[in-house]
C-alpha positions as CSV (number, residue, x, y, z in Angstrom):
1,M,104.5,113.3,109.8
2,S,103.6,115.0,113.0
3,A,100.9,114.7,115.6
4,T,99.5,117.0,118.3
5,A,101.2,116.4,121.7
6,W,98.9,115.6,124.7
7,L,101.1,116.7,127.5
8,H,101.0,120.5,127.3
9,K,99.2,123.5,128.8
10,K,98.3,126.7,127.0
11,L,99.0,129.9,128.9
12,D,97.1,133.1,128.7
13,S,100.1,134.8,127.2
14,G,99.9,132.6,124.1
15,S,102.9,130.4,125.0
16,I,102.7,126.7,125.7
17,V,104.3,124.8,128.5
18,C,105.4,121.2,127.6
19,Q,104.7,118.8,130.4
20,A,106.4,115.7,129.0
21,C,109.4,115.9,131.2
22,A,110.8,117.8,134.2
23,H,112.3,120.5,132.1
24,A,108.8,122.1,131.5
25,C,109.9,124.0,128.5
26,K,107.9,127.3,127.9
27,L,107.6,127.7,124.2
28,N,106.4,130.3,121.8
29,E,105.5,130.0,118.1
30,G,108.2,128.2,116.1
31,E,110.4,127.2,119.1
32,Y,111.6,123.7,119.9
33,G,111.7,122.1,123.3
34,I,115.0,121.1,124.9
35,C,114.4,117.5,123.6
36,G,114.3,118.7,120.0
37,V,111.3,116.6,119.1
38,R,108.5,119.0,120.1
39,R,107.7,122.3,118.4
40,V,104.9,124.9,118.5
41,E,103.2,125.1,115.1
42,N,100.1,127.2,114.5
43,G,99.5,127.5,118.3
44,E,99.7,123.8,119.0
45,L,102.5,121.6,120.4
46,K,103.5,119.1,117.7
47,L,105.5,115.9,118.0
48,L,107.9,115.8,115.0
49,V,108.9,112.2,115.4
50,Y,105.5,110.6,115.6
51,G,105.2,107.4,113.6
52,R,109.0,106.9,113.2
53,A,110.9,103.9,114.4
54,A,112.9,104.4,117.6
55,A,115.3,101.5,116.9
56,I,115.8,99.1,114.1
57,N,117.8,95.9,114.7
58,I,118.7,93.0,112.4
59,D,118.5,89.8,114.5
60,P,118.7,86.2,113.5
61,V,115.6,84.0,114.0
62,E,117.6,81.1,115.5
63,K,119.8,81.8,118.5
64,K,121.5,79.7,121.1
65,P,120.1,77.3,122.6
66,M,117.5,77.0,119.8
67,F,120.0,76.7,116.9
68,H,118.5,74.4,114.2
69,F,115.5,73.5,116.3
70,L,113.4,72.4,113.2
71,P,115.8,72.1,110.2
72,D,114.3,71.3,106.9
């Protein structure tokens, strides 16, 4: 799943400048940015990680100091 990135500028030469960070990557068709998550596809800058979880953590519901707050 990918989405069109908002932070970019199209140049007259046909390349795209990504404005998401200070690197300001100048990309042509099929190239990835230095971050590895943005790519030019069909003349548009696409986010390749859109809709994916950034972090998954298994965490207990009860923690100290609320251990056994309402036991059954």
